[in-house]
N, C-alpha and C positions, 0 to 999 in steps of 0.2 A: 294575364293575357288581355290585350286590348280588344281583340275581336274573336268571338267564339265561332268556330267553324261547324257547319252542319255536316252530317255524315255523307251526304251526297258530294259536297265540296271536297271532303277528305278523300273520298273514293276517287274522284276525278284527279285530284292532285297526286294521289298515290299511284294511279296508273301512269300519269305523265312522268313522275320522278322514277318510277320503276322502269319504264322504257328508257329513260335517259341513263339510269344506272346500268342497265344491261348494255346499252350502246357504248358507254364509257369503258366498262370492263371488257366488252367484246373487242373494241378498238385497241385497247392496251395489249390484250393477248394476241390479236391478229397481227399487229404491227410491232411485236416485241423486239425484233432485231433492229429495225430502223430507229426505234425509240431509244434502245440501248446505245446505239452509235451516237445519236444526237446528245444524249445525256452525258456521255463520257468524253465530250470534247473539251470540257473544262471552261474556265472563265465565266462568262455570263450564263452559259448553258448549265452550269452547276445549280442554278436556281430553279430550273425546269422540273426536276423531280419533286421539289418542295411544292411548287405550284400544282403539280399533278396530284399530289397527295391531298392538298386542300380541295381541289376540284372533286376528287372521288369522295372525300369525307363529306363535303356539302351535299352532293347529289344523293349519296347513299343514306346519309343521315336524314335528309328531308323525306326520302321514301319511307324509311323506318318510322319516323315520327307520324307521318300521315297514315301509315298502316295501323299503328296503335290507336290513333284517333278514330279511324274507320271501324276498328273492332270494338270501340267503346271503352278502351282502357286509357284512363287519364291519371295524371299525378294527383295525389291527395292534396286538397287545398288546405292551407292552415286555418285553424279555427279562429273565427273573429272573436276576440275577447274585449271586454270593456276595460279601458285603462282606469285603474283606481286613482282617485284623486290623492295626490301626495299629501300626507299629513305634515303640518309645519313642525319642523324639528325645533327643539328648545335651543335657545341661544347659548353658545358655549361661553363660559366665564372663567377667567383665570383665577385660581385660588392659591393661596399661600398656606401651606401646612407648617406652622411653626410651633 
């Protein structure tokens, strides 16, 4: 991660994405019938359900990520190990067993 987020930043982003997530879910459920009519028109409109799924996934995923960060739960970082210097392998020679 290029930038470490403080808990305060994570809480503020969590609140923002949480409100956005609630708004998106609320709008989808409130306008379910018009949305269904638009999505079922076919043609170009067939791409709108996919775009909606990407929108919901992004907003809700960002909320969940910031929630975990605000709670102090982070992914385990891989251990930094020293790279051993490679030993020079002996040169392979062709031999004839006669």
